[in-house]
C-alpha positions, 0 to 999 in steps of 0.5 A: 862568508858572503857570495863574493867570497864563496865565488873566490873560494870556488875559483881558488879550488879550480886553480888548485885542481888545474895546477895539479893536473898541469903538474902531473900530466905535463911536468912529471912525464917530461922531467928526467928522474934522478937517482931512481935507484936510491930510495930514502926511508925513515929509521929509528936508532934503537941502540948505540952499540959502540961509539968511537968519536973524537970532538974537534977542539976548535969546533964544539959539537963536531965529531970525527969517527964512527958509530955502530948502531942498531936501527929499525926501518920505519918506512919503505919496502924494508919496514920493520927490519932491524939491523946493525949499521955503521955510521961513518958519516962523521968527518968533522962536517957541521952541515952534513954529519949525523951524530946518532943518539938512542931513540933518534929518527934518521933518514937512510939512503937505500940503494938496491943491488943485484945482491940479496941485501941492499946497500944502506947509509945514513943520509941525514936527520929526520926533521920532517915531524918538527916541520909538520908540527910548526905548520900545524901550529901556524895554521891553528894560530892563523885561524884562531886569531884571524878567524875568517880573514885568517882562513882566507889568508891560509887559502891564499898561502896555499895557492901561492905555494902551489903556483910556485911548486906546480907552475913556476918551478916545473916551467923553469925546468922546461927552459922558460924564462924565470923572470917571466914565470915569476911575474906571472906567478906574482900577478896570480898570487897578488890577485888571489891574495888581495881579493880573498882578503879584501873582497871584490871592490875598488880598494882591492883593485887599487892594491892589486894594481899598486902591488903589481907595479911595485913588484914589476919595478923591483924586477926591472931595476934588478934586471937592469942593475944585474946586467950592468954589474955583470952578475952571474946569478950564482951566489952559493953552493946550491946555485953552483950545483945548478951548473952541473944539471944544465945538460939535463934541464934547460934552466936559465940560471942567470934569470933565477936570481931576478925571479927570486927578487920578484918572489921575495919582495912580493909579500912586503909589497903586497902588505904596503899596497893593501895598507895604503889602499885601505887607509885611503878608502877608510878615510874617504868613507869617514870623511867623504868631503875630502878631495883627491889631493887630500886623500893622496896626501893622507896616503903618502903620510901613512906610507912614510911611516910604513916605508921605514919598517917595510924597507928594513924588513926586506933589507934584513931578510936579505942580510939574514940570508947573507949573514954567513958571507958577511962573517967570512968577509970579516974573518978574512979581513977582506978589503972593502973595495974587493968585498963590495965588488964580489959577485955574491956580495953585489948580488945580495945588495942589489937584491935588497935595494931593488926590492926596497925601491919597488916597495917604496914606489908602491906607496905613491902608485897605490895612493894615486890609483886609489884616488882615481878609483874614488874620483871615478866613483864620485863621477858615477854617483853624480850622474 
């Protein structure tokens, strides 16, 4: 690890500390706590005493009925207690139903009351251990394969997550513009990520400028297109529920969609920016006699190959998120003209295309910026 990387790691640690201080002093003290009277604890199903379930004929794996369970609470105030509980969360709902099995861990919602024993109900499956295992495997793979670069990528990922959780989201709850917050977050993430991976040099600076321009273009295009298309920003159940908490939090619901486009396109655009910058500076290093036009042309040629797969990455990512919507449209045999004009469909299309346009334009912008840095280096060396 060189001196520059040590400096960057120190800066990242300071950023993380400042974000934590900001979150716990500014955000936690001002946010209205919801459902204070309800706690969520882990529990284990020790035994299924009785089960009265009827499987839905048309939907395999979906049941209606009740289960009588013997459970043990594994966390919280009532840890260690064993009790008999009726699982009534079986209404034929594939999303929210919990079909208990012996040995399974579940999440209980515990509501305290004036009575001696609190009210308890099954909330959902306990899935956190699987998530933590995958996080561990991801970190191990990243470090074992990527070595120092992998470690730097991990630190950059941590900073990204903390910027979103401890800065962008809390400030949205305070009523600040989601688009502006997303732009600030993107700039910090781009700078930290590309500097950590590429170091403090002209190559990284070129990638940073090109990536920021690409992300800003994607955001501006989505913002203008959304205004012209009269998009509401509400595209699903979670978005609809935001309407009901606006009275408690001054959230700009419409801006959230455009902020999401900036954040979701960030990774792919960063990849393109760094790839193009690395190629141009590597060619210059190997063949220093090439002029700026040839270097720019080389960057564009490589960029053409990258654009295809990266554009597909963005489009497929948004398509994957809208897969359920697409299936519903086909199931109801909705006419094309109505389908493409639906708010949720138009939103997904504009999201995918805006991000892809920003990604495509990152190639010539980064190529041009890289050649400018190389030209300045040549002029300074000549002096």
